[in-house]
C-alpha positions in Angstrom: -11.5 -33.1 -1.2 -13.5 -30.0 -0.1 -16.8 -29.4 -1.8 -16.7 -26.9 -4.6 -17.6 -23.5 -3.3 -19.1 -20.4 -4.8 -16.8 -17.5 -4.1 -17.2 -13.8 -4.9 -14.1 -11.7 -4.9 -14.7 -7.9 -4.8 -12.3 -5.5 -6.5 -12.5 -1.7 -6.3 -9.1 -0.2 -7.1 -6.3 -0.6 -9.6 -3.8 -1.0 -6.7 -5.8 -4.0 -5.5 -5.8 -5.4 -9.0 -2.0 -5.0 -9.2 -1.3 -6.4 -5.7 -3.6 -9.4 -5.8 -4.8 -10.2 -9.4 -1.4 -9.6 -11.0 0.3 -11.5 -8.2 -1.9 -14.6 -8.8 -3.4 -14.4 -5.3 -6.6 -16.2 -6.4 -5.1 -18.7 -8.8 -5.5 -21.8 -6.5 -8.9 -20.6 -5.4 -10.0 -20.5 -9.0 -8.6 -24.0 -9.6 -10.5 -25.5 -6.7 -13.7 -23.5 -6.7 -16.2 -21.4 -8.6 -14.8 -17.9 -8.4 -16.4 -14.8 -9.8 -15.1 -11.3 -9.6 -17.2 -8.3 -8.8 -15.9 -4.8 -9.8 -17.0 -1.3 -10.1 -18.1 0.0 -13.5 -15.2 0.6 -15.9 -15.8 4.4 -15.9 -15.8 4.7 -12.1 -13.1 7.1 -10.9 -11.7 4.4 -8.5 -11.2 2.0 -11.4 -9.0 4.3 -13.6 -6.0 2.3 -14.6 -7.4 -1.1 -13.5 -6.6 -3.8 -16.0 -9.2 -6.6 -15.6 -8.5 -8.1 -19.1 -7.0 -11.3 -17.5 -10.4 -12.1 -16.0 -12.6 -14.2 -18.3 -15.8 -12.2 -19.3 -18.1 -14.9 -17.8 -16.2 -14.5 -14.4 -16.5 -10.7 -14.2 -19.6 -8.9 -12.8 -19.7 -5.1 -12.6 -22.1 -3.3 -10.1 -22.3 0.4 -9.3 -21.3 2.0 -6.0 -24.2 2.8 -3.7 -23.0 6.4 -3.5 -25.7 7.6 -1.1 -24.7 4.9 1.4 -21.0 5.5 0.9 -21.5 9.2 1.7 -23.0 8.3 5.1 -20.4 5.6 5.9 -17.7 8.2 5.1 -19.2 10.8 7.3 -19.4 8.4 10.2 -15.8 7.4 9.9 -14.6 11.0 9.5 -16.4 12.2 12.5 -15.0 9.3 14.5 -11.5 10.2 13.3 -11.9 13.9 14.0 -12.9 13.1 17.6 -9.2 12.4 18.1 -8.1 11.1 21.5 -5.1 10.8 23.8 -3.3 8.3 21.5 -0.7 10.0 19.2 -1.9 8.0 16.3 -5.5 9.2 16.8 -4.2 12.8 17.0 -2.2 12.4 13.8 -5.2 11.0 12.0 -7.4 13.8 13.3 -5.0 16.3 11.8 -4.9 14.4 8.5 -8.7 14.3 8.2 -9.1 17.9 9.2 -6.9 18.9 6.3 -8.6 16.5 4.0 -12.2 17.8 4.6 -11.3 21.5 5.1 -11.4 23.8 8.1 -15.2 24.5 8.1 -16.2 20.9 7.7 -13.7 19.8 10.3 -15.2 22.3 12.9 -18.7 21.0 12.1 -17.6 17.4 12.5 -15.8 18.0 15.7 -19.0 19.6 17.1 -21.0 16.6 15.9 -18.5 14.3 17.6 -18.8 15.9 21.0 -19.7 13.3 23.7 -23.1 14.9 24.3 -24.0 15.0 20.6 -22.3 12.0 18.9 -24.3 9.1 20.3 -27.5 10.7 19.0 -26.1 11.7 15.6 -24.5 8.4 15.1 -27.8 6.7 15.6 -29.3 9.1 13.1 -26.7 8.2 10.5 -27.1 4.5 11.2 -30.8 4.8 10.6 -30.2 6.7 7.4 -27.9 3.8 6.1 -30.6 1.3 7.0 -33.2 3.2 5.0 -30.9 3.4 2.0 -30.8 0.0 0.3 -27.9 -1.2 -1.9 -30.1 -2.8 -4.5 -27.4 -4.0 -7.0 -25.5 -5.7 -4.2 -28.6 -7.3 -2.7 -29.7 -8.5 -6.2 -26.2 -9.9 -6.9 -26.2 -11.9 -3.6 -29.7 -13.2 -4.2 -28.7 -14.4 -7.7 -25.2 -15.8 -6.9 -25.8 -17.1 -3.4 -22.1 -17.3 -2.6 -20.7 -19.5 0.2 -18.0 -16.9 1.0 -17.0 -13.4 0.0 -13.3 -12.4 -0.3 -12.5 -8.7 -0.4 -8.8 -7.5 -0.9 -9.0 -3.9 0.3 -7.2 -0.8 1.7 -9.8 -1.1 4.5 -11.7 1.8 2.9 -13.6 2.1 -0.4 -16.8 1.6 -2.3 -17.7 -1.9 -1.2 -16.2 -2.5 2.3 -18.8 -1.2 4.7 -21.8 -2.5 2.6 -20.1 -5.9 2.5 -19.5 -5.9 6.3 -23.1 -5.0 7.0 -24.8 -7.1 4.3 -22.7 -10.2 4.8 -23.4 -10.2 8.5 -27.1 -9.8 8.0 -27.2 -12.6 5.4 -24.8 -15.0 7.3 -22.2 -15.1 4.5 -18.6 -15.3 5.8 -16.6 -12.3 4.8 -12.8 -12.5 4.5 -11.1 -9.1 4.1 -7.4 -9.0 3.1 -5.4 -5.8 3.8 -3.5 -4.3 0.9 -0.6 -2.5 2.7 1.0 -2.0 6.0 -0.7 1.4 6.8 -4.3 0.1 6.2 -5.2 -1.1 9.7 -3.8 1.9 11.5 -4.5 4.7 9.0 -6.9 3.8 6.2 -9.4 1.6 8.0 -12.6 3.5 7.2 -14.6 0.5 8.5 -17.8 0.8 10.4 -17.8 -2.7 12.0 -15.5 -5.5 11.0 -15.3 -8.5 8.7 -15.5 -12.1 9.9 -11.7 -12.4 9.3 -9.0 -9.9 8.4 -5.8 -11.2 6.9 -2.8 -9.0 7.7 0.8 -8.9 6.8 2.4 -9.8 10.1 2.7 -9.0 13.9 2.8 -5.3 13.4 -0.4 -5.1 11.4 -2.1 -7.7 13.6 -1.5 -5.4 16.6 -2.7 -2.4 14.6 -5.9 -4.1 13.4 -6.8 -4.9 17.0 -5.8 -1.6 18.5 -6.8 0.9 15.9 -9.4 -0.9 13.7 -11.2 -2.6 16.6 -11.2 -6.1 15.0 -11.4 -8.9 17.6 -8.1 -10.6 18.1 -9.5 -14.0 17.2 -10.5 -12.6 13.8 -7.1 -11.2 12.8 -4.7 -13.6 11.0 -1.1 -13.0 10.1 -0.9 -14.0 6.5 1.9 -12.3 4.6 1.6 -10.2 1.5 0.5 -11.5 -1.8 2.5 -9.0 -3.8 5.7 -10.0 -2.0 5.6 -13.6 -3.1 7.5 -12.4 -6.2 10.6 -12.0 -3.9 10.7 -15.8 -3.4 11.5 -16.2 -7.1 14.8 -15.6 -8.8 15.2 -12.4 -10.8 15.0 -12.4 -14.6 18.2 -10.2 -14.9 21.6 -10.8 -13.4 23.9 -7.9 -12.4 25.7 -7.7 -15.7 22.6 -7.5 -17.7 21.0 -5.0 -15.4 24.1 -2.8 -15.5 24.3 -3.1 -19.3 20.7 -2.0 -19.6 21.4 1.1 -17.5 24.9 2.0 -18.8 26.5 1.3 -15.4 29.9 -0.3 -14.6 29.0 -3.4 -12.6 32.0 -2.7 -10.3 30.4 0.5 -9.0 28.1 0.6 -6.0 24.5 1.1 -7.2 22.3 3.3 -5.0 18.6 3.2 -5.8 16.7 6.4 -5.2 13.0 5.3 -5.1 10.4 8.0 -5.3 7.5 8.5 -2.9 3.8 9.4 -3.2 4.2 12.1 -0.6 5.2 15.0 -3.0 8.7 15.4 -1.6 11.3 17.3 -3.4 12.9 14.4 -5.2 14.7 16.7 -7.6 16.6 18.3 -4.8 17.6 14.9 -3.4 18.8 13.7 -6.8 20.7 17.0 -7.3 22.5 16.5 -4.0 23.5 13.0 -4.9 24.6 14.0 -8.4 26.8 16.7 -7.0 28.2 14.3 -4.4 29.3 11.9 -7.1 30.7 14.8 -9.2 32.7 16.1 -6.3 34.1 12.6 -5.5 32.3 12.3 -2.2 30.3 9.3 -3.6 32.9 8.7 -6.3 32.2 5.0 -6.6 28.4 5.3 -6.6 26.0 5.1 -9.5 22.5 6.5 -8.9 19.4 4.8 -10.3 16.1 6.7 -10.1 12.8 4.9 -9.9 9.8 7.2 -9.5 6.8 6.0 -7.4 4.1 4.6 -9.7 1.7 7.4 -8.8 4.1 10.0 -7.3 4.6 12.1 -10.5 8.3 12.3 -9.6 7.6 14.3 -6.5 7.3 18.1 -6.0 7.6 19.9 -9.3 8.7 16.5 -10.7 8.8 17.7 -14.3 12.2 19.1 -13.6 13.7 15.6 -13.3 12.9 14.7 -16.9 14.0 18.0 -18.3 17.5 17.9 -16.8 20.5 16.2 -18.3 22.0 14.1 -15.6 25.6 12.9 -15.5 25.4 10.4 -12.7 21.7 9.6 -12.4 20.1 6.9 -14.6 16.4 6.4 -14.9 15.3 2.8 -14.1 14.6 1.3 -17.5 11.0 0.1 -17.0 10.0 3.5 -15.6 12.0 5.8 -17.8 9.1 6.5 -20.0 7.0 7.4 -17.0 9.7 10.0 -15.9 9.6 11.5 -19.4 5.8 11.6 -19.5 5.8 13.2 -16.0 7.9 16.0 -17.6 4.7 17.0 -19.4 2.4 16.9 -16.4 0.8 14.6 -13.8 0.3 11.0 -14.8 -2.0 9.6 -12.2 -1.8 6.0 -11.0 0.2 3.5 -13.0 0.7 -0.2 -12.1 4.1 -1.5 -13.1 4.9 -5.1 -13.0 6.2 -6.3 -9.6 8.7 -8.6 -11.4 10.4 -5.4 -12.6 10.7 -4.2 -9.0 12.2 -7.6 -8.1 14.8 -7.4 -10.9 15.7 -3.9 -9.7 16.0 -4.5 -6.0 18.1 -7.7 -6.3 20.6 -5.9 -8.5 21.2 -2.7 -6.6 23.4 -2.4 -3.5 21.1 -0.2 -1.3 17.9 1.8 -1.5 17.2 5.4 -0.5 13.6 6.8 -0.4 11.5 9.4 1.3 8.7 7.4 2.9 7.8 4.5 0.6 7.0 0.9 1.1 9.9 0.0 -1.2 12.1 0.6 1.9 10.6 -2.5 3.4 10.8 -4.4 0.1 14.5 -3.6 -0.2 15.0 -5.1 3.3 13.0 -8.2 2.2 15.7 -8.6 -0.5 18.5 -8.1 2.0 19.5 -4.7 0.8 20.1 -1.8 3.3 17.5 0.9 3.1 17.7 4.6 4.1 14.6 6.9 4.6 15.4 10.5 3.8 13.1 13.2 5.2 14.2 16.8 4.6 13.2 19.5 7.0 12.6 21.9 4.1 9.6 19.7 3.2 7.9 20.6 6.6 5.3 22.7 4.8 4.2 19.5 3.1 1.3 18.6 5.5 0.9 15.1 3.9 4.5 14.3 4.7 4.5 15.9 8.2 1.4 13.9 9.2 2.8 10.7 7.6 5.9 11.0 9.8 3.8 10.8 12.9 1.9 7.7 11.8 2.6 4.5 13.8 3.6 2.2 10.9 6.4 4.5 9.9 7.4 5.4 13.5 7.8 1.7 14.2 9.9 1.3 11.1 12.2 4.2 12.2 12.5 2.8 15.7 14.0 -0.5 14.3 17.7 -0.1 14.5 18.2 -2.2 11.4 16.9 0.6 9.3 18.5 4.1 8.8 17.0 7.6 8.6 18.5 10.8 7.4 16.8 13.9 8.9 17.4 16.8 6.7 18.9 17.1 3.3 22.1 18.1 4.9 22.5 14.5 6.2 21.6 13.0 2.8 25.0 12.4 1.3 26.8 11.2 4.5 23.8 8.9 5.2 23.9 7.5 1.6 27.6 6.8 2.0 26.9 5.1 5.3 24.2 2.9 3.8 26.4 1.9 0.9 29.1 0.9 3.4 26.5 -1.2 5.2 25.8 -3.1 2.0 29.4 -4.4 2.1 28.7 -6.1 5.5 28.3 -9.8 4.8 25.9 -10.2 7.7 23.6 -7.3 6.8 21.2 -9.2 4.5 20.4 -11.8 7.2 19.8 -9.1 9.8 17.5 -7.2 7.5 15.4 -10.2 6.5 15.1 -11.1 10.2 13.9 -7.6 11.0 11.2 -7.7 8.3 9.5 -10.6 10.0 7.8 -8.1 12.4 6.3 -6.3 9.4 5.7 -9.3 7.0 5.3 -12.9 8.2 7.1 -15.5 6.2 5.5 -18.8 5.0 6.9 -21.6 3.0 3.7 -22.2 0.9 2.7 -19.6 -1.7 0.0 -17.1 -0.9 -2.6 -18.4 -3.3 -2.4 -22.0 -1.9 -2.7 -20.8 1.7 -5.6 -18.6 0.8 -7.5 -21.5 -0.8 -6.8 -23.6 2.3 -8.0 -20.8 4.6 -11.2 -20.2 2.7 -12.0 -23.9 2.8 -11.3 -24.2 6.5 -13.4 -21.2 7.5 -16.4 -22.1 5.3 -16.3 -25.7 6.6 -16.2 -24.4 10.2 
């Protein structure tokens, strides 16, 4: 049996808590080793909505963000991003960051990123980081003396760059675990790289190497902890699910899953409602599930205030929809088991740019991405459409795309028809292997094995 290790797991966002802690990603690691969790202070803006109550008080340590260092790390990454390049992904990210920082700052950063300026300014920023010490982190590592650090992350955040720099200097192995499929290509605000980066599958392995600059030998296909739930049977069968939503089980159930991209979800639902009313989708029932931090899309309060005839709110998120009728709700973290119960009992999924399209395919259900051209003024959406993780999804012939709200109803009918194909589930699950690798053993056991193997090495 491997010697008992001291492991520090760093948590810096409620989404990380949902996708890893709530999924039991560290359960086996806790059973075999001495695991302590390090989180930002409870009142930190990045921790709003993070429920850490499941962590025993003696296992939880809170340390502040080294804000002065974070500012420098962020500037380095933003200038690098705004330098753009010939790659379409680099150009799309440059447009995204230009909009994020504002026109004046973007112009200044582009100037600082010029080939004749950037090498000198980058050295200046690196010297500034070196002069600014992260006292709380250094003191924590002095006191705890961990054998290994594990950091589930969006590849940006309050801890990542300090952990990359400090762990390398101290000789402590750092294992970073990506949170979602856009992290290596889009979010990766890393200056340097961890010792190992665990990614979902072949797609994100390629992106980590190409876009995040992580050496190929350090990138490991590992699956997604939050998707382990799809290996388990649902808690509701079709009859109970339909009874809960007032739907005839004989009808085709189309899930409309909201997005975080501020799309006009009301307009989409209105089009579907009218199509059912007019008999175009006569046998369809529409279930609406908002994105957990999407506020029901553009002017989403309209959805709660309307009386729908053919649209039912997904039961576990119905209260969220009603609350969104009174204003923005921020980040919520619903139980992934609820998503599992939902996806296994619907016939097909429709969504404007959300990871749930991939999750639907993991459950063998056809998915349709709907992007309306009237949303073109939504810069967040327009840039997202150009990003490589979505472009590769669209390029896969197993998935369907409706371009323009005028195509929505016909595409929805087409997707529901595909759901009746007895071979579609197998084809969908096979297609997802490019995005999320499959393993027989659960995530937590494989993670504990990996940590032991790498520390021993």
